[in-house]
Backbone as JSON, one array per atom type, in Angstrom:
{
  "sequence": "MKKIVLSVLALSLIQTATLVQAAELKIGYVNTERVFREASPAQKAQKKLEKEFASRDQELMKLIKQAKEIQAGLERDGVTVAESERRNRERELANLNRDIQRSQRELREDLNLRRNEELSAVQERANKAIIAIAESEKFDLILQEAVFASTRIDVTDKVIKALSDK",
  "N": [[49.25, -41.02, 36.01], [47.09, -42.71, 36.36], [45.1, -40.8, 36.78], [44.92, -39.64, 34.26], [43.97, -41.76, 32.69], [41.5, -42.15, 33.92], [40.33, -39.68, 33.36], [40.19, -39.74, 30.54], [38.5, -41.92, 30.26], [36.17, -40.92, 31.53], [35.6, -38.77, 29.87], [35.03, -40.12, 27.46], [32.75, -41.5, 28.27], [30.98, -39.4, 28.69], [30.78, -38.39, 26.08], [29.6, -40.59, 24.82], [27.16, -40.71, 26.19], [26.07, -38.28, 25.35], [25.81, -38.76, 22.59], [23.91, -40.83, 22.66], [21.74, -39.47, 23.74], [21.31, -37.59, 21.69], [20.61, -39.29, 19.62], [18.13, -40.13, 20.45], [16.57, -37.92, 20.26], [13.72, -36.48, 18.91], [12.7, -34.86, 16.13], [10.64, -32.63, 14.28], [9.17, -31.07, 11.35], [7.22, -28.41, 10.04], [5.72, -27.17, 7.19], [4.66, -24.13, 6.91], [3.66, -22.47, 4.89], [2.55, -24.31, 3.1], [0.54, -25.35, 4.72], [-1.11, -23.08, 4.96], [-1.88, -22.91, 2.36], [-3.05, -25.39, 1.64], [-4.63, -26.53, 3.68], [-7.96, -27.18, 4.81], [-9.32, -25.22, 6.51], [-7.85, -22.92, 5.86], [-8.33, -22.67, 3.13], [-11.08, -22.26, 3.21], [-11.13, -19.82, 4.53], [-9.91, -18.22, 2.6], [-11.8, -18.35, 0.51], [-13.92, -17.12, 1.82], [-12.9, -14.53, 2.13], [-12.66, -13.8, -0.57], [-15.35, -13.77, -1.32], [-16.3, -11.81, 0.42], [-15.0, -9.51, -0.49], [-15.69, -9.31, -3.13], [-17.74, -7.64, -4.24], [-16.72, -5.07, -3.9], [-14.47, -5.26, -5.49], [-15.65, -5.63, -7.98], [-16.92, -3.14, -8.29], [-14.67, -1.53, -8.49], [-13.59, -2.5, -10.87], [-15.56, -1.63, -12.63], [-15.19, 1.14, -12.47], [-12.63, 1.32, -13.58], [-13.13, 0.39, -16.17], [-14.83, 2.41, -17.01], [-13.06, 4.58, -16.97], [-11.29, 3.78, -18.98], [-13.0, 3.88, -21.17], [-13.55, 6.64, -21.29], [-10.98, 7.57, -21.81], [-10.49, 6.36, -24.3], [-12.48, 7.66, -25.77], [-11.54, 10.28, -25.63], [-9.16, 10.03, -27.08], [-10.16, 9.28, -29.53], [-12.04, 11.32, -30.23], [-10.73, 13.63, -29.67], [-9.67, 15.69, -31.3], [-11.8, 16.65, -32.75], [-13.74, 17.63, -31.02], [-14.89, 20.39, -29.03], [-12.63, 22.64, -27.37], [-13.18, 23.28, -24.64], [-14.91, 21.19, -23.93], [-13.19, 19.0, -24.28], [-11.3, 19.56, -22.26], [-12.96, 19.31, -20.0], [-13.56, 16.55, -20.14], [-10.99, 15.53, -19.81], [-10.44, 16.42, -17.23], [-12.45, 15.05, -15.87], [-11.54, 12.44, -16.35], [-9.07, 12.52, -14.99], [-9.96, 12.92, -12.35], [-11.4, 10.56, -12.03], [-9.36, 8.66, -12.32], [-7.89, 9.27, -10.02], [-9.77, 8.57, -8.08], [-9.9, 5.85, -8.6], [-7.28, 4.99, -7.93], [-7.29, 5.61, -5.19], [-9.38, 3.95, -4.31], [-8.3, 1.44, -4.97], [-6.08, 1.37, -3.27], [-7.34, 1.49, -0.73], [-8.86, -0.87, -0.86], [-6.83, -2.81, -1.05], [-5.54, -2.39, 1.44], [-7.63, -2.97, 3.28], [-8.18, -5.61, 2.53], [-5.73, -6.86, 3.11], [-5.66, -6.49, 5.89], [-7.93, -7.98, 6.73], [-7.17, -10.49, 5.71], [-4.93, -11.03, 7.28], [-6.22, -11.25, 9.76], [-7.84, -13.54, 9.34], [-5.89, -15.46, 8.68], [-4.43, -15.53, 11.02], [-6.19, -16.78, 12.73], [-6.3, -19.3, 11.52], [-3.62, -19.98, 11.86], [-3.48, -20.17, 14.63], [-5.16, -22.39, 15.1], [-3.65, -24.27, 13.69], [-1.3, -24.32, 15.22], [-2.28, -25.45, 17.58], [-2.93, -27.99, 16.6], [-0.39, -28.87, 15.87], [0.87, -28.98, 18.36], [-0.7, -30.98, 19.55], [-0.05, -33.17, 17.9], [2.7, -33.28, 18.4], [2.71, -33.97, 21.12], [1.29, -36.42, 21.12], [2.85, -38.04, 19.48], [5.25, -37.92, 20.68], [7.27, -35.93, 20.12], [10.28, -34.06, 20.43], [10.89, -31.61, 19.47], [9.41, -29.36, 17.2], [9.72, -27.63, 14.26], [8.86, -24.61, 12.51], [9.99, -22.93, 10.72], [12.64, -23.24, 8.51], [15.74, -23.57, 6.82], [16.39, -25.82, 5.44], [14.75, -28.94, 5.38], [14.41, -32.33, 5.86], [12.36, -34.7, 4.14], [11.8, -36.79, 5.7], [11.4, -35.87, 8.29], [9.27, -34.21, 8.01], [6.17, -33.14, 9.01], [4.0, -31.96, 7.94], [1.85, -32.91, 6.36], [0.41, -34.36, 8.25], [-0.45, -32.33, 9.94], [-2.07, -30.82, 8.21], [-4.03, -32.74, 7.68], [-5.03, -33.09, 10.29], [-6.14, -30.56, 10.72], [-8.11, -30.57, 8.78], [-9.75, -32.59, 9.66], [-10.99, -31.54, 11.88]],
  "CA": [[48.83, -41.87, 34.92], [45.76, -43.18, 36.7], [44.21, -39.66, 36.58], [44.76, -39.46, 32.82], [43.1, -42.85, 32.22], [40.16, -41.85, 34.43], [39.84, -38.52, 32.63], [39.84, -40.19, 29.2], [37.32, -42.76, 30.42], [35.05, -40.04, 31.85], [35.3, -38.01, 28.66], [34.38, -41.0, 26.49], [31.41, -41.78, 28.78], [30.18, -38.19, 28.44], [30.51, -38.35, 24.64], [28.66, -41.66, 24.53], [25.87, -40.29, 26.72], [25.6, -37.22, 24.47], [25.37, -39.4, 21.34], [22.69, -41.57, 22.95], [20.68, -38.47, 23.88], [21.05, -37.02, 20.38], [19.94, -40.3, 18.82], [16.77, -40.24, 20.93], [15.89, -36.66, 20.01], [12.77, -36.59, 17.81], [12.47, -33.52, 15.59], [9.71, -32.55, 13.16], [9.12, -29.81, 10.63], [5.93, -28.09, 9.42], [5.78, -26.15, 6.15], [3.53, -23.26, 7.19], [3.08, -22.0, 3.63], [1.7, -25.39, 2.59], [-0.64, -25.41, 5.59], [-1.96, -21.96, 4.58], [-2.35, -23.12, 0.99], [-3.77, -26.65, 1.41], [-5.54, -26.93, 4.76], [-9.33, -26.74, 4.52], [-9.67, -23.94, 7.13], [-7.21, -21.84, 5.12], [-9.06, -22.53, 1.88], [-12.37, -21.66, 3.55], [-10.87, -18.41, 4.83], [-9.64, -17.56, 1.32], [-13.09, -18.2, -0.19], [-14.68, -16.14, 2.58], [-12.36, -13.22, 1.77], [-13.03, -13.51, -1.96], [-16.77, -13.43, -1.33], [-16.46, -10.56, 1.15], [-14.47, -8.37, -1.24], [-16.08, -9.41, -4.54], [-18.52, -6.49, -4.69], [-15.81, -3.91, -4.0], [-13.61, -5.5, -6.64], [-16.47, -5.37, -9.17], [-17.08, -1.69, -8.4], [-13.39, -1.01, -8.96], [-13.49, -2.88, -12.28], [-16.46, -0.73, -13.35], [-14.52, 2.44, -12.57], [-11.51, 1.17, -14.52], [-13.73, 0.3, -17.5], [-15.32, 3.75, -17.31], [-11.89, 5.41, -17.27], [-10.79, 3.37, -20.3], [-13.94, 4.4, -22.17], [-13.32, 8.09, -21.41], [-9.67, 7.72, -22.45], [-10.67, 6.02, -25.71], [-13.26, 8.75, -26.35], [-10.64, 11.43, -25.8], [-8.23, 9.75, -28.18], [-10.93, 9.2, -30.77], [-12.73, 12.57, -30.56], [-9.96, 14.74, -29.11], [-9.44, 16.79, -32.24], [-13.05, 17.15, -33.31], [-14.6, 18.21, -29.98], [-14.49, 21.73, -28.59], [-11.55, 22.68, -26.36], [-13.75, 23.24, -23.28], [-15.42, 19.83, -23.73], [-12.01, 18.14, -24.13], [-10.76, 19.82, -20.9], [-13.9, 18.7, -19.04], [-13.35, 15.11, -20.17], [-9.67, 15.27, -19.21], [-10.6, 16.63, -15.79], [-13.24, 13.91, -15.4], [-10.65, 11.28, -16.38], [-8.09, 12.69, -13.9], [-10.68, 12.67, -11.1], [-11.72, 9.14, -12.01], [-8.1, 7.95, -12.03], [-7.58, 9.51, -8.61], [-10.71, 7.73, -7.33], [-9.48, 4.46, -8.8], [-6.08, 4.76, -7.11], [-7.7, 5.62, -3.78], [-10.16, 2.73, -4.07], [-7.37, 0.3, -5.0], [-5.28, 1.4, -2.03], [-8.22, 1.11, 0.38], [-9.19, -2.28, -1.02], [-5.62, -3.57, -0.67], [-5.33, -2.28, 2.89], [-8.69, -3.72, 3.96], [-7.99, -7.03, 2.24], [-4.57, -7.32, 3.9], [-6.07, -6.54, 7.29], [-8.83, -9.14, 6.9], [-6.39, -11.71, 5.46], [-4.13, -11.27, 8.48], [-7.13, -11.74, 10.8], [-8.23, -14.91, 9.02], [-4.73, -16.36, 8.75], [-4.02, -15.71, 12.42], [-7.08, -17.8, 13.29], [-5.81, -20.58, 10.98], [-2.33, -20.24, 12.51], [-3.78, -20.6, 16.0], [-5.64, -23.78, 15.01], [-2.51, -25.11, 13.26], [-0.41, -24.48, 16.37], [-2.9, -26.44, 18.47], [-2.78, -29.3, 15.95], [1.03, -29.22, 15.95], [1.13, -29.37, 19.75], [-1.34, -32.28, 19.76], [0.77, -34.16, 17.21], [3.97, -33.39, 19.14], [2.48, -34.69, 22.37], [0.86, -37.8, 20.88], [3.93, -38.82, 18.86], [6.42, -37.72, 21.52], [8.32, -35.12, 19.5], [11.01, -33.17, 21.32], [10.97, -30.29, 18.84], [8.83, -29.2, 15.87], [10.07, -26.32, 13.71], [8.01, -24.11, 11.44], [10.86, -22.21, 9.79], [13.92, -23.9, 8.35], [16.35, -23.41, 5.51], [16.26, -27.15, 4.84], [14.17, -29.98, 6.23], [14.25, -33.6, 5.16], [10.98, -35.19, 4.09], [11.7, -37.77, 6.79], [10.91, -35.23, 9.52], [8.17, -33.31, 7.65], [4.87, -33.57, 9.54], [3.01, -31.03, 7.38], [0.64, -33.65, 5.94], [-0.35, -34.71, 9.46], [-1.08, -31.09, 10.42], [-3.16, -30.51, 7.27], [-5.08, -33.73, 7.94], [-5.63, -32.77, 11.57], [-6.98, -29.36, 10.55], [-9.25, -30.94, 7.94], [-10.61, -33.47, 10.43], [-11.71, -30.81, 12.93]],
  "C": [[47.4, -42.35, 35.13], [44.72, -42.06, 36.47], [43.93, -39.45, 35.1], [43.8, -40.52, 32.27], [41.67, -42.59, 32.68], [39.53, -40.68, 33.68], [39.39, -38.92, 31.22], [38.58, -41.04, 29.25], [36.08, -41.92, 30.69], [34.62, -39.25, 30.61], [34.59, -38.89, 27.63], [32.97, -41.38, 26.95], [30.47, -40.59, 28.52], [29.81, -38.1, 26.96], [29.48, -39.41, 24.26], [27.26, -41.28, 25.01], [25.25, -39.2, 25.83], [25.08, -37.8, 23.16], [24.07, -40.16, 21.54], [21.52, -40.59, 23.07], [20.32, -37.88, 22.52], [20.3, -38.01, 19.5], [18.47, -40.43, 19.23], [15.95, -38.98, 20.68], [15.0, -36.8, 18.79], [12.37, -35.19, 17.37], [11.52, -33.61, 14.4], [9.74, -31.17, 12.54], [7.75, -29.63, 10.0], [6.15, -26.96, 8.43], [4.53, -25.28, 6.28], [2.86, -22.76, 5.91], [2.14, -23.05, 3.04], [0.43, -25.52, 3.41], [-1.61, -24.3, 5.18], [-2.56, -22.15, 3.18], [-3.31, -24.3, 0.87], [-4.77, -27.04, 2.49], [-6.94, -26.37, 4.5], [-9.72, -25.45, 5.24], [-9.06, -22.74, 6.39], [-7.92, -21.6, 3.8], [-10.43, -21.89, 2.11], [-12.2, -20.16, 3.83], [-10.63, -17.63, 3.54], [-10.94, -17.34, 0.55], [-13.96, -17.15, 0.49], [-14.22, -14.72, 2.22], [-12.74, -12.83, 0.35], [-14.49, -13.08, -2.05], [-17.0, -12.06, -0.69], [-16.04, -9.35, 0.32], [-14.86, -8.37, -2.71], [-16.81, -8.16, -5.03], [-17.63, -5.25, -4.85], [-14.89, -4.05, -5.21], [-14.38, -5.23, -7.94], [-16.69, -3.87, -9.38], [-15.81, -1.05, -8.95], [-13.21, -1.32, -10.45], [-14.39, -1.99, -13.15], [-15.82, 0.64, -13.54], [-13.37, 2.39, -13.58], [-12.05, 1.13, -15.96], [-14.22, 1.68, -17.95], [-14.16, 4.67, -17.7], [-11.32, 5.07, -18.65], [-11.69, 3.9, -21.41], [-13.74, 5.9, -22.38], [-12.01, 8.34, -22.14], [-9.8, 7.43, -23.96], [-11.45, 7.12, -26.43], [-12.41, 9.98, -26.59], [-9.69, 11.23, -26.98], [-8.95, 9.77, -29.52], [-11.46, 10.58, -31.19], [-11.94, 13.81, -30.14], [-9.81, 15.93, -30.03], [-10.75, 17.42, -32.72], [-13.94, 17.86, -32.3], [-14.02, 19.57, -29.54], [-13.47, 21.64, -27.45], [-12.09, 22.57, -24.94], [-14.29, 21.84, -22.96], [-14.27, 18.86, -23.5], [-11.41, 18.32, -22.74], [-11.64, 19.2, -19.84], [-13.71, 17.19, -18.98], [-12.01, 14.72, -19.53], [-9.73, 15.41, -17.69], [-11.38, 15.46, -15.18], [-12.37, 12.64, -15.34], [-9.62, 11.36, -15.25], [-8.74, 12.39, -12.55], [-10.99, 11.17, -10.95], [-10.47, 8.3, -11.7], [-7.69, 8.1, -10.57], [-8.48, 8.64, -7.72], [-10.32, 6.25, -7.42], [-8.28, 4.14, -7.92], [-6.43, 4.71, -5.63], [-8.45, 4.34, -3.44], [-9.26, 1.49, -4.06], [-6.57, 0.22, -3.71], [-6.12, 0.96, -0.84], [-8.58, -0.37, 0.34], [-8.02, -3.16, -0.59], [-5.41, -3.56, 0.83], [-6.37, -3.09, 3.66], [-8.53, -5.22, 3.76], [-6.82, -7.59, 3.05], [-4.92, -7.45, 5.38], [-6.93, -7.76, 7.57], [-8.08, -10.46, 6.69], [-5.55, -12.04, 6.69], [-5.0, -11.8, 9.63], [-7.48, -13.2, 10.57], [-7.06, -15.87, 9.16], [-4.24, -16.54, 10.18], [-4.9, -16.74, 13.11], [-6.66, -19.2, 12.8], [-4.5, -20.96, 11.67], [-2.54, -20.75, 13.94], [-4.25, -22.06, 16.01], [-4.51, -24.72, 14.61], [-1.56, -25.35, 14.42], [-0.97, -25.5, 17.37], [-2.75, -27.84, 17.9], [-1.33, -29.78, 16.04], [1.37, -29.69, 17.36], [0.51, -30.74, 20.04], [-0.53, -33.4, 19.1], [2.08, -34.38, 17.96], [3.79, -34.21, 20.42], [2.13, -36.16, 22.12], [1.98, -38.66, 20.29], [5.28, -38.61, 19.55], [7.6, -37.04, 20.79], [8.98, -34.27, 20.57], [10.99, -31.73, 20.79], [10.27, -30.35, 17.48], [9.09, -27.77, 15.43], [9.09, -25.92, 12.64], [8.81, -23.34, 10.4], [12.19, -22.93, 9.72], [14.44, -23.63, 6.95], [16.23, -24.72, 4.74], [15.65, -28.09, 5.85], [13.95, -31.22, 5.38], [12.78, -34.01, 5.18], [10.74, -36.21, 5.2], [11.12, -37.15, 8.05], [9.73, -34.29, 9.26], [6.84, -33.88, 8.13], [3.73, -32.68, 9.02], [1.73, -31.74, 6.99], [-0.22, -34.0, 7.14], [-1.09, -33.49, 10.0], [-2.27, -30.73, 9.52], [-4.32, -31.47, 7.5], [-5.79, -33.43, 9.26], [-6.54, -31.56, 11.48], [-8.23, -29.69, 9.73], [-10.24, -31.8, 8.7], [-11.47, -32.71, 11.44], [-12.93, -30.12, 12.4]]
}
């Protein structure tokens, strides 16, 4: 009987200690998408990419406009122009469309590569800011991915502010 009472007492002490530890656990959450969207380094990186790829995008738009003009000319003059001229225009349009598709693919690939480079630099800075916040505010755990996170534990604004201050 004495062993049973001691066992129950020990078990309740363990449960109480576990509850006390859980109550002291400080958890935070960072919305990474918001950081990439709202933090000034992320916005600067986005503007840098837009500026870097603006000329290539304009060249692509010129090619698309040229292809539309050739297509409209073919539709407008297709019946009145000689067969050989119509075939030449069709061939020119096919070549232009092929060039456009290739240019679009290359632009997308290059843009994705550069975006990943820029965002990894922002991610690195954000991680340092998160660690600094965790250490200064004595967090036990800060998550970046979660299905649900209460606004009570969301430290995203602090991370964005920390990135903007640097």
